[in-house]
KEVOGU-103007 format. One line per field, with one value per residue: residue number from 1; z negated, x negated, y of N, C-alpha, C in turn; residue in one letter. Coordinates in Angstrom, 2 decimals, padded with zeros to 5 digits. Example, Ala and Ser with C-alpha at 12.3 -4.5 7.8 and 13.67 -1.06 7.14 Angstrom:
<atoms>
resi	c(1:2)
nc3	c(-007.80:-007.08)
nc1	c(-013.19:-012.85)
nc2	c(-005.69:-002.25)
cac3	c(-007.80:-007.14)
cac1	c(-012.30:-013.67)
cac2	c(-004.50:-001.06)
cc3	c(-007.80:-007.87)
cc1	c(-013.20:-012.90)
cc2	c(-003.30:000.03)
resn	c(a:s)
</atoms>
This chain:
<atoms>
resi	c(1:2:3:4:5:6:7:8:9:10:11:12:13:14:15:16:17:18:19:20:21:22:23:24:25:26:27:28:29:30:31:32:33:34:35:36:37:38:39:40:41:42:43:44:45:46:47:48:49:50:51:52:53:54:55:56:57:58:59:60:61:62:63:64:65:66:67:68:69:70:71:72:73:74:75:76:77:78:79:80:81:82:83:84:85:86:87:88:89:90:91:92:93:94:95:96:97:98:99:100:101:102:103:104:105:106:107:108:109:110:111:112:113:114:115:116:117:118:119:120:121:122:123:124:125:126:127:128:129:130:131:132:133:134:135:136:137:138:139:140:141:142:143:144:145:146:147:148:149:150:151:152:153:154:155:156:157:158:159:160:161:162:163:164:165:166:167:168:169:170:171:172:173:174:175:176:177:178:179:180:181:182:183:184:185:186:187:188:189:190:191:192:193:194:195:196:197:198:199:200:201:202:203:204:205:206:207:208:209:210:211:212:213:214:215:216:217:218:219:220:221:222:223:224:225:226:227:228:229:230:231:232:233:234:235:236:237:238:239:240:241:242:243:244:245:246:247:248:249:250:251:252:253:254)
nc3	c(090.28:086.82:085.23:082.59:080.75:081.31:080.56:077.90:077.01:076.03:073.44:071.81:071.98:070.69:071.24:073.20:076.45:078.27:081.04:081.04:082.45:083.41:081.84:080.06:077.64:074.66:072.53:069.35:066.90:064.47:061.59:060.25:056.80:056.12:057.72:060.42:063.83:065.13:067.96:070.91:073.68:077.05:079.18:081.78:081.93:084.05:086.02:084.09:082.12:079.16:075.88:073.49:070.55:070.87:068.83:066.95:064.57:062.81:062.72:061.51:059.01:058.06:057.85:055.58:053.41:051.18:051.40:054.21:054.59:054.67:052.22:051.54:050.94:052.09:054.79:055.18:054.78:057.02:059.02:058.37:058.93:061.72:062.46:061.52:063.17:065.63:067.12:068.55:067.16:068.52:068.95:067.06:067.84:067.93:069.92:072.57:075.04:078.06:079.97:083.05:082.62:079.94:076.93:076.71:074.94:072.53:072.20:071.84:069.43:067.74:067.77:066.81:064.20:063.25:063.32:061.38:059.13:058.94:058.35:055.87:054.29:053.18:050.66:049.10:049.27:047.99:045.39:044.66:044.72:042.68:040.48:040.39:039.73:037.27:035.81:035.71:034.13:031.75:031.12:030.69:028.39:026.54:026.50:025.47:022.99:022.29:020.89:022.18:023.66:026.34:029.03:027.52:026.42:026.27:025.13:026.73:026.29:027.85:027.69:029.42:029.94:029.90:031.14:029.91:031.00:029.25:025.74:023.55:020.59:018.44:015.72:015.51:017.22:018.93:022.09:025.12:028.19:031.62:034.68:037.79:040.98:044.41:047.85:049.82:051.00:051.53:049.73:047.35:046.37:045.57:043.51:041.68:041.12:039.78:037.49:036.32:035.77:033.85:031.76:031.04:030.11:027.95:026.20:023.67:021.92:021.07:019.05:015.90:015.79:016.26:019.13:022.41:025.85:028.68:031.99:034.25:037.03:039.83:041.47:043.41:045.80:048.29:048.07:046.58:046.08:045.28:044.31:043.37:041.15:039.61:038.91:037.26:035.28:033.87:031.98:030.76:029.73:032.05:033.56:035.28:037.09:038.08:036.25:033.67:031.11:030.32:030.08:027.90:025.89:025.83:024.91:022.37:021.09:018.61)
nc1	c(-008.70:-008.19:-004.98:-003.53:-002.27:-003.49:-006.07:-005.68:-005.38:-007.69:-007.75:-005.59:-003.07:-000.84:-000.06:002.35:003.25:005.45:007.14:008.86:011.03:009.14:007.03:004.64:005.37:003.85:004.09:003.12:001.46:001.70:003.36:005.71:006.14:008.77:009.25:009.82:008.75:005.67:005.46:003.69:002.99:002.04:001.63:001.98:000.66:000.89:-001.96:-003.24:-003.69:-002.08:-002.07:000.36:002.47:004.88:005.87:007.08:005.95:005.63:008.28:009.43:008.21:009.28:011.94:012.00:011.89:013.10:012.64:012.11:009.96:006.51:003.93:000.99:-001.14:-000.26:-000.17:-002.87:-003.77:-002.65:-004.12:-006.65:-006.36:-006.06:-008.58:-010.20:-009.54:-009.80:-007.65:-005.05:-002.61:000.19:002.91:004.18:003.57:001.35:-001.50:-003.68:-006.03:-006.61:-009.10:-010.24:-012.54:-012.55:-012.57:-009.84:-008.51:-009.75:-008.90:-006.16:-006.22:-007.27:-005.27:-003.16:-004.00:-004.06:-001.32:-000.39:-001.67:-000.45:002.16:001.67:001.42:003.82:003.79:002.50:004.41:006.54:005.53:005.38:008.07:009.14:007.74:008.78:011.51:011.20:010.05:012.24:013.96:012.53:012.73:015.46:015.76:014.43:016.06:018.41:017.62:016.47:014.23:011.12:008.57:006.34:005.44:004.39:002.40:003.27:002.86:003.52:004.90:003.32:000.90:000.36:000.26:002.71:003.67:006.01:008.48:009.91:010.05:012.46:013.95:016.66:018.90:020.51:019.53:016.79:015.25:013.95:013.16:013.25:012.68:014.15:013.42:013.54:012.85:013.40:015.14:013.90:011.79:013.15:013.98:011.54:010.83:012.88:012.36:009.93:010.67:012.56:010.92:009.24:011.09:011.90:009.51:009.02:011.01:010.84:010.46:012.87:013.75:015.11:015.29:016.77:016.82:017.07:017.07:016.90:017.75:017.35:018.84:018.00:020.39:020.77:019.76:020.84:020.03:020.19:021.33:024.27:023.26:020.73:021.53:022.87:020.85:019.13:020.92:021.31:019.32:019.11:020.56:022.42:022.09:022.95:021.46:022.98:024.95:024.40:025.48:026.59:024.26:023.06:024.92:024.61:021.96:022.17:024.08:025.13)
nc2	c(-046.48:-047.00:-047.06:-045.00:-046.74:-049.17:-048.53:-048.35:-050.92:-052.04:-051.32:-052.36:-054.87:-054.15:-051.62:-050.11:-049.22:-047.13:-045.83:-042.85:-040.74:-038.04:-038.67:-040.68:-042.86:-043.84:-046.32:-046.72:-048.91:-047.74:-046.35:-043.98:-042.90:-043.70:-045.83:-045.35:-045.50:-044.27:-042.43:-041.55:-039.35:-039.15:-036.56:-034.06:-030.82:-028.56:-028.86:-030.28:-033.15:-034.17:-035.40:-035.97:-035.61:-034.52:-032.94:-034.55:-035.55:-033.35:-032.54:-034.77:-034.58:-032.14:-032.89:-034.40:-032.75:-030.17:-027.42:-025.31:-023.79:-023.74:-023.94:-021.89:-023.57:-025.98:-025.31:-024.92:-027.52:-028.78:-027.49:-028.44:-031.17:-031.08:-030.10:-032.17:-034.35:-033.30:-032.23:-030.17:-027.99:-027.02:-024.98:-026.57:-029.15:-031.91:-032.05:-033.19:-032.57:-034.37:-035.77:-037.31:-038.79:-039.31:-041.30:-042.93:-044.64:-044.00:-041.35:-041.74:-043.12:-041.12:-039.08:-040.52:-041.08:-038.48:-037.87:-039.68:-038.62:-036.11:-036.90:-038.03:-035.82:-035.48:-036.65:-034.76:-032.76:-034.02:-034.35:-031.70:-031.00:-032.67:-031.68:-029.12:-029.54:-030.80:-028.74:-027.04:-028.55:-028.48:-025.74:-025.66:-027.31:-025.74:-023.46:-024.53:-025.11:-027.59:-029.68:-030.85:-032.96:-032.95:-035.11:-037.23:-040.01:-043.49:-046.79:-049.82:-053.18:-054.78:-053.61:-051.61:-048.08:-045.59:-042.48:-040.37:-038.13:-036.36:-036.24:-036.04:-034.51:-034.37:-033.47:-035.74:-037.71:-039.31:-039.14:-040.54:-039.23:-039.60:-038.01:-038.34:-037.64:-036.89:-036.20:-037.91:-040.72:-043.09:-043.14:-043.11:-045.60:-046.76:-045.04:-045.52:-048.24:-048.01:-046.53:-048.26:-050.47:-049.29:-048.63:-051.21:-052.33:-050.72:-051.25:-052.37:-050.30:-049.42:-051.02:-051.11:-048.34:-045.06:-044.55:-043.36:-044.14:-042.14:-041.59:-039.17:-038.07:-036.18:-034.97:-033.10:-033.68:-035.82:-038.72:-040.98:-044.28:-046.31:-048.73:-047.98:-046.40:-048.28:-050.15:-048.60:-047.88:-050.17:-050.33:-047.89:-044.72:-042.82:-039.67:-036.60:-033.99:-031.93:-031.63:-030.15:-029.58:-031.99:-033.45:-032.16:-032.80:-035.56:-035.84:-034.77:-036.26:-038.62)
cac3	c(088.92:085.90:084.68:081.13:080.01:081.48:079.75:076.50:076.67:075.30:072.03:071.16:072.64:069.88:071.84:074.32:077.34:079.04:081.80:080.75:083.24:083.90:080.77:079.65:076.19:074.05:071.23:068.56:065.79:063.24:061.10:059.26:055.49:056.01:058.63:061.82:064.64:065.67:069.41:071.57:075.08:078.00:080.09:082.54:081.78:085.27:086.48:082.93:081.38:077.73:074.97:072.47:069.82:071.13:067.60:066.12:063.24:061.98:062.54:060.50:057.72:057.65:057.52:054.27:052.38:051.00:051.91:055.57:054.59:054.14:051.38:052.11:050.81:053.06:056.11:055.23:054.94:058.43:059.79:058.08:059.69:063.13:062.59:061.28:064.29:066.89:067.87:068.44:066.74:069.39:068.87:066.22:068.39:067.97:071.33:072.99:076.49:078.52:081.24:083.64:082.11:078.50:076.37:076.43:073.73:071.39:072.04:071.27:068.02:067.02:067.59:065.94:062.83:062.89:063.03:060.08:058.08:058.80:057.64:054.48:053.53:052.46:049.27:048.40:049.19:046.98:044.08:044.39:044.44:041.38:039.50:040.30:038.98:035.89:035.18:035.45:032.97:030.58:030.80:030.16:027.01:025.70:026.36:024.61:021.70:022.07:020.71:023.14:024.08:027.77:029.59:026.41:026.76:025.44:025.54:026.91:025.76:028.72:027.48:030.34:029.35:030.74:030.79:029.95:031.31:028.05:024.49:022.87:019.24:017.90:014.39:015.54:018.14:019.68:023.44:026.14:029.42:032.87:035.77:039.09:042.02:045.68:049.05:050.84:050.57:051.61:048.50:046.18:045.84:044.87:042.26:040.78:040.68:038.80:036.24:035.74:035.20:032.63:030.70:030.59:029.36:026.72:025.49:022.28:021.10:020.57:017.94:014.59:015.87:016.97:020.33:023.64:027.13:029.59:033.36:034.77:038.48:040.54:042.48:044.41:047.05:048.50:048.46:045.66:046.43:044.11:043.78:042.56:039.89:038.84:038.36:036.17:034.24:033.08:030.94:030.22:029.98:033.29:033.58:036.58:036.89:038.44:035.09:032.52:029.83:029.97:029.62:026.53:025.00:025.71:024.10:021.00:020.51:017.72)
cac1	c(-008.88:-007.24:-003.94:-003.69:-001.85:-004.54:-007.21:-005.32:-005.36:-008.90:-007.55:-004.76:-001.82:000.26:000.36:003.24:003.43:006.69:007.35:010.15:011.09:007.81:006.08:004.31:005.51:002.98:004.64:001.97:001.81:001.70:004.69:005.90:006.40:010.10:009.35:009.97:007.56:005.01:005.34:002.91:003.40:001.09:002.40:001.19:000.91:000.24:-002.91:-003.91:-003.04:-002.06:-001.53:001.08:003.56:006.08:006.35:007.85:005.34:005.99:009.74:009.70:007.80:010.26:013.21:011.89:011.73:014.19:012.24:011.60:008.79:005.33:003.09:-000.33:-001.94:000.20:-000.63:-004.31:-003.92:-002.37:-005.28:-007.76:-006.09:-006.36:-010.04:-010.80:-009.31:-010.04:-006.41:-004.45:-001.21:000.72:004.37:004.63:003.22:-000.04:-001.85:-005.06:-006.24:-007.17:-009.82:-010.35:-013.69:-012.42:-012.23:-008.43:-008.15:-010.23:-008.02:-004.90:-006.50:-007.44:-004.00:-002.34:-004.45:-003.61:000.12:-000.26:-002.10:000.60:003.28:001.27:001.60:005.10:003.53:002.23:005.69:007.36:004.99:005.76:009.50:009.38:007.23:009.71:012.69:010.78:009.91:013.60:014.46:011.83:013.38:016.79:015.61:014.06:017.25:019.40:016.95:016.24:012.80:010.63:007.19:006.34:004.40:003.78:002.13:003.79:002.33:004.50:004.53:002.28:-000.33:000.31:000.69:003.65:003.86:007.43:008.61:010.27:010.40:013.27:014.44:017.76:019.22:021.20:018.99:015.55:015.43:012.91:013.84:012.51:013.34:014.04:013.64:012.92:013.43:013.49:015.82:012.93:010.99:014.01:013.95:010.27:010.88:013.77:011.65:008.92:011.35:013.14:009.80:008.82:012.08:011.87:008.27:009.06:012.26:010.57:010.48:014.23:014.05:015.17:015.23:017.83:016.12:017.86:016.40:017.75:017.27:017.98:018.77:018.15:021.39:020.89:019.39:021.69:019.14:020.34:022.38:024.91:022.36:019.74:022.15:023.19:019.62:018.66:021.94:021.22:018.30:019.07:021.72:022.23:022.57:022.77:020.99:024.03:025.86:023.51:026.20:026.69:022.93:022.89:025.77:024.00:020.76:022.50:025.08:024.64)
cac2	c(-045.98:-047.62:-046.20:-044.82:-047.92:-050.17:-048.08:-048.52:-052.34:-052.40:-050.97:-053.37:-055.20:-053.63:-050.36:-050.41:-048.08:-047.11:-044.61:-042.22:-039.51:-037.66:-038.89:-042.04:-043.00:-044.83:-046.75:-047.18:-049.81:-046.96:-046.01:-042.93:-043.52:-044.30:-046.96:-044.94:-045.72:-043.09:-042.46:-040.51:-039.16:-038.59:-035.72:-033.10:-029.40:-028.09:-029.88:-030.87:-034.23:-033.86:-036.40:-035.20:-036.29:-033.71:-032.32:-035.49:-035.71:-032.21:-032.59:-035.79:-034.03:-031.14:-033.55:-035.04:-031.74:-029.23:-026.11:-025.27:-022.92:-024.38:-023.11:-021.59:-024.78:-026.97:-024.87:-025.19:-028.96:-029.05:-027.03:-029.37:-032.40:-030.81:-030.00:-033.48:-035.26:-032.60:-032.04:-028.85:-027.88:-025.97:-024.96:-027.67:-030.45:-032.32:-032.22:-033.40:-032.56:-035.64:-035.74:-038.65:-039.54:-039.48:-042.59:-042.72:-045.39:-043.23:-040.20:-042.22:-043.41:-039.86:-038.36:-041.37:-040.84:-037.13:-037.97:-040.34:-037.69:-035.10:-037.53:-038.25:-034.59:-035.61:-036.98:-033.50:-032.08:-034.70:-034.02:-030.32:-031.02:-033.26:-030.76:-028.00:-029.97:-031.05:-027.42:-026.55:-029.30:-027.94:-024.46:-025.98:-027.80:-024.60:-022.60:-025.20:-025.32:-029.02:-029.89:-031.85:-033.09:-033.25:-035.97:-037.96:-041.41:-044.57:-048.08:-050.88:-054.49:-055.33:-052.88:-050.48:-046.82:-044.85:-041.07:-040.05:-036.71:-035.61:-036.92:-035.01:-034.81:-033.58:-034.01:-037.04:-038.72:-039.14:-039.66:-040.49:-038.81:-039.60:-037.27:-039.00:-036.64:-037.25:-035.62:-038.96:-041.94:-044.18:-043.15:-043.19:-046.96:-046.98:-044.28:-046.27:-049.44:-047.60:-046.15:-049.47:-051.24:-048.61:-048.81:-052.61:-052.56:-049.92:-051.54:-052.73:-049.09:-049.20:-051.91:-050.47:-046.88:-044.36:-044.08:-043.48:-043.95:-041.36:-041.40:-037.95:-038.02:-034.92:-035.28:-032.03:-034.33:-036.99:-039.81:-042.11:-045.23:-046.94:-049.76:-047.26:-046.00:-049.49:-050.72:-047.76:-047.86:-051.40:-050.19:-046.53:-043.85:-042.06:-038.28:-035.95:-032.64:-030.98:-031.52:-029.92:-029.65:-033.41:-033.86:-031.65:-033.59:-036.88:-035.76:-034.39:-037.16:-039.69)
cc3	c(088.02:085.43:083.19:080.34:080.13:080.66:078.26:076.07:075.87:073.80:071.31:071.99:071.88:070.35:073.10:075.15:078.15:079.78:081.54:081.43:083.77:082.87:080.63:078.12:075.70:072.67:070.44:067.50:064.46:062.89:060.21:057.93:055.35:056.98:060.08:062.56:065.13:067.17:069.88:073.03:075.88:079.05:080.80:082.20:082.92:085.76:085.35:082.28:079.88:076.98:073.80:071.73:070.02:069.85:066.66:064.71:062.31:061.73:061.49:059.12:057.20:057.21:056.15:053.12:052.32:051.66:053.32:055.65:053.93:053.28:052.08:052.06:051.85:054.48:056.27:055.42:056.39:059.30:059.60:058.85:061.15:063.36:062.45:062.50:065.65:067.75:067.67:067.93:067.50:069.43:068.11:066.70:068.29:069.42:071.50:074.52:076.91:079.88:081.75:083.06:080.60:078.13:075.88:075.15:072.48:071.13:071.40:069.78:067.21:066.76:066.74:064.48:062.35:062.53:061.68:058.94:057.86:058.02:056.16:053.64:052.77:050.99:048.47:048.26:048.07:045.58:043.68:044.02:043.04:040.28:039.30:039.48:037.52:035.14:034.83:034.23:031.69:030.16:030.16:028.70:026.07:025.45:025.42:023.24:021.32:022.02:021.64:023.19:025.54:028.13:028.51:026.79:025.76:026.00:025.63:026.31:026.57:028.46:028.40:029.66:030.36:030.23:031.01:030.12:030.06:026.91:023.65:021.49:018.89:016.52:014.42:016.31:018.71:021.05:024.24:027.47:030.59:033.94:037.08:040.16:043.28:046.81:050.12:050.27:050.59:050.33:047.26:045.54:045.07:043.54:041.23:040.24:039.60:037.45:035.55:035.08:033.88:031.49:030.15:029.70:028.02:025.82:024.02:021.36:020.49:019.30:016.62:014.61:016.58:018.21:021.57:024.84:028.06:030.94:033.98:036.27:038.99:041.71:043.42:045.77:047.17:048.99:047.63:046.07:045.16:043.49:042.93:041.17:039.01:038.18:037.15:034.99:033.36:031.90:030.28:030.41:031.22:033.15:034.94:036.37:037.23:037.32:033.82:031.17:029.37:029.47:028.20:025.54:024.76:024.79:022.63:020.31:019.66:018.39)
cc1	c(-007.80:-006.21:-004.17:-003.32:-002.89:-005.77:-006.94:-005.38:-006.58:-008.73:-006.76:-003.52:-000.61:000.71:001.16:003.48:004.72:006.79:008.76:010.17:009.69:006.72:005.78:004.41:004.61:003.53:003.49:002.41:001.89:003.12:004.64:006.26:007.77:010.32:009.58:008.65:007.00:004.83:004.49:003.32:002.24:001.89:001.45:001.64:000.17:-000.70:-003.55:-003.08:-003.18:-001.43:-000.89:002.08:004.88:006.69:007.07:007.27:005.74:007.49:010.11:009.36:008.81:011.57:013.19:011.87:012.93:013.86:011.70:010.31:007.62:004.54:001.76:-001.21:-001.55:-000.22:-002.13:-004.58:-003.65:-003.56:-006.46:-007.59:-006.46:-007.87:-010.70:-010.69:-009.46:-008.80:-005.92:-003.02:-000.62:002.24:004.90:004.25:001.72:-000.41:-003.35:-005.11:-006.98:-007.82:-010.00:-011.48:-013.65:-012.17:-010.77:-008.00:-008.58:-009.34:-006.69:-005.08:-006.58:-006.11:-003.04:-002.71:-004.04:-002.13:000.36:-000.62:-001.08:001.77:002.94:001.34:002.91:004.87:003.19:003.52:006.52:006.86:005.40:007.24:009.79:008.92:008.18:010.93:012.34:010.59:011.28:014.20:013.81:012.45:014.74:016.70:015.26:015.27:018.27:018.83:016.88:014.73:012.32:009.11:007.22:005.16:003.65:003.56:002.75:003.28:003.46:004.02:003.40:000.92:-000.49:000.87:001.56:003.75:005.33:007.58:008.93:010.61:011.14:013.72:015.55:018.09:019.80:020.44:017.64:015.73:014.13:013.60:012.86:013.33:013.09:014.39:012.89:013.61:013.66:014.18:014.87:012.11:011.84:013.97:012.68:010.25:011.74:013.07:010.62:009.57:011.94:012.05:009.34:009.79:012.05:010.66:008.27:010.24:012.05:010.60:011.85:014.54:013.98:015.12:016.45:017.23:016.96:016.94:017.37:017.06:018.05:017.77:018.92:019.10:021.66:020.46:020.18:020.85:019.37:021.52:023.05:024.03:021.27:020.30:022.39:021.94:019.13:019.62:021.92:020.27:018.28:020.41:021.41:022.84:022.23:022.45:022.04:025.07:025.03:024.21:026.35:025.35:022.70:023.70:025.17:022.79:021.05:023.46:024.43:024.80)
cc2	c(-046.57:-046.60:-046.01:-046.06:-049.03:-049.81:-048.29:-049.98:-052.77:-052.14:-052.05:-053.63:-054.67:-052.26:-050.69:-049.15:-048.22:-045.78:-044.08:-040.86:-039.18:-037.90:-040.38:-042.09:-044.12:-045.15:-047.38:-048.18:-049.07:-046.52:-044.78:-043.60:-044.16:-045.45:-046.61:-045.12:-044.39:-043.29:-041.29:-040.45:-038.59:-037.84:-034.76:-031.69:-028.71:-029.17:-030.67:-031.97:-033.96:-035.04:-035.66:-036.08:-035.57:-033.14:-033.25:-035.62:-034.57:-032.16:-033.62:-035.24:-033.02:-031.78:-034.20:-034.04:-030.81:-027.90:-026.23:-024.46:-023.63:-023.41:-022.85:-022.84:-025.82:-026.60:-025.13:-026.68:-029.38:-028.66:-027.97:-030.68:-032.21:-030.73:-031.36:-034.38:-034.58:-032.45:-030.61:-028.97:-026.70:-026.06:-026.18:-029.06:-030.70:-032.62:-032.45:-033.32:-033.81:-035.44:-037.17:-039.47:-039.72:-040.94:-042.49:-043.43:-044.63:-042.02:-040.61:-042.53:-042.13:-039.16:-039.19:-041.15:-039.45:-037.15:-038.63:-039.39:-036.59:-035.68:-037.73:-036.98:-034.59:-035.89:-035.72:-032.70:-032.67:-034.37:-032.61:-030.23:-031.53:-032.31:-029.60:-028.38:-030.21:-029.75:-026.84:-027.25:-028.78:-026.61:-024.68:-026.44:-026.66:-023.70:-023.21:-025.56:-026.81:-029.22:-031.02:-031.84:-033.52:-034.15:-036.76:-039.42:-042.38:-045.89:-049.10:-052.19:-055.11:-054.70:-051.68:-049.23:-046.07:-043.41:-040.72:-038.54:-035.89:-036.56:-035.89:-035.50:-033.83:-034.16:-035.41:-038.12:-038.30:-039.79:-039.58:-040.25:-038.87:-038.89:-038.00:-037.99:-037.05:-036.52:-036.64:-040.19:-043.12:-044.29:-043.36:-044.57:-047.25:-046.24:-045.03:-047.51:-049.11:-047.27:-047.38:-050.33:-050.62:-048.81:-050.24:-052.86:-051.81:-050.27:-051.89:-051.51:-048.83:-049.99:-051.14:-048.96:-046.32:-043.71:-044.35:-043.27:-043.21:-041.23:-040.25:-037.87:-036.59:-035.18:-034.12:-032.54:-035.63:-038.18:-041.07:-042.98:-045.75:-048.02:-049.13:-046.94:-047.22:-050.06:-049.93:-047.81:-049.10:-051.26:-048.82:-045.85:-043.01:-040.67:-037.68:-034.48:-031.59:-030.82:-031.31:-029.99:-031.10:-033.94:-033.40:-032.48:-034.97:-036.85:-035.45:-035.37:-038.23:-041.05)
resn	c(m:a:t:p:c:e:r:l:e:v:l:s:e:m:f:n:c:t:e:i:n:n:h:t:r:i:r:t:p:y:l:y:p:d:g:d:v:i:d:l:y:l:t:m:e:g:p:q:a:v:l:t:d:f:g:e:s:l:s:w:l:k:s:q:t:v:s:r:k:k:s:v:k:q:r:q:l:l:n:d:i:c:l:t:y:g:v:e:l:y:h:g:a:l:t:l:r:v:a:n:d:d:n:f:a:l:l:v:t:r:i:s:q:a:a:l:s:v:a:d:l:w:f:t:f:r:s:r:l:i:e:s:v:t:d:e:v:e:d:f:l:s:e:r:q:i:a:y:e:r:n:e:p:f:a:g:r:s:g:k:v:y:r:i:d:f:h:t:r:t:p:a:r:t:s:l:v:n:v:l:s:s:g:s:q:a:a:a:g:r:i:v:d:h:v:v:t:g:w:y:d:l:n:h:l:k:v:g:q:q:l:r:f:v:s:l:f:d:d:t:m:d:v:w:t:p:e:n:i:r:l:v:n:e:l:s:e:v:a:y:w:s:y:p:d:d:l:e:e:l:l:k:a:a)
</atoms>
């Protein structure tokens, strides 16, 4: 009878099998959003062979977020993923029972896709995080009596339209403010690239106007590098959410 690794060869040579202690580790060609490799394991639970991720997918997801508590919607999304791919979520681990007559390559594909889908929930977490910080900034502007418009569209020189988080007005200055927030260092660079591209494309709005571009970093998360700050600082004023008084002074200064 063919071994699991031999049965897996029909799928792709990109899957690598290694015996580790009492488990067979299957290194897949799939990656988590930050570039980590998705590994699966074939192990025995009594007489039953089980394919599992040993909880690595959910652990990775939790490591990318501030809150350890999942919302009702997020729990429902996890359940939907398990139903879609026919896997179980047991003690935080994605699992599939394996019988000798099962198509092993198909099972590996199913649980790999489930792991990818769980990791992709990070994007819903990130959107929720950014929305939360942006709401806090809105409350702050209201408390400090700084007039603003939220999520206002502006057309760049390229013709692309950019939605700016806040368009503020004070007696001395008008400002466009983008909030940069992320729970992952891997995503931080992409966020910075997007903001830098927007500021560059919108730079024509400054001509002949008292207009200030402000990039507000949510520095409650230690994900920003000096290079991130430098790139944004070349095209905008930089502010940090942990220093709200400085932000107010920047928005009101002539």
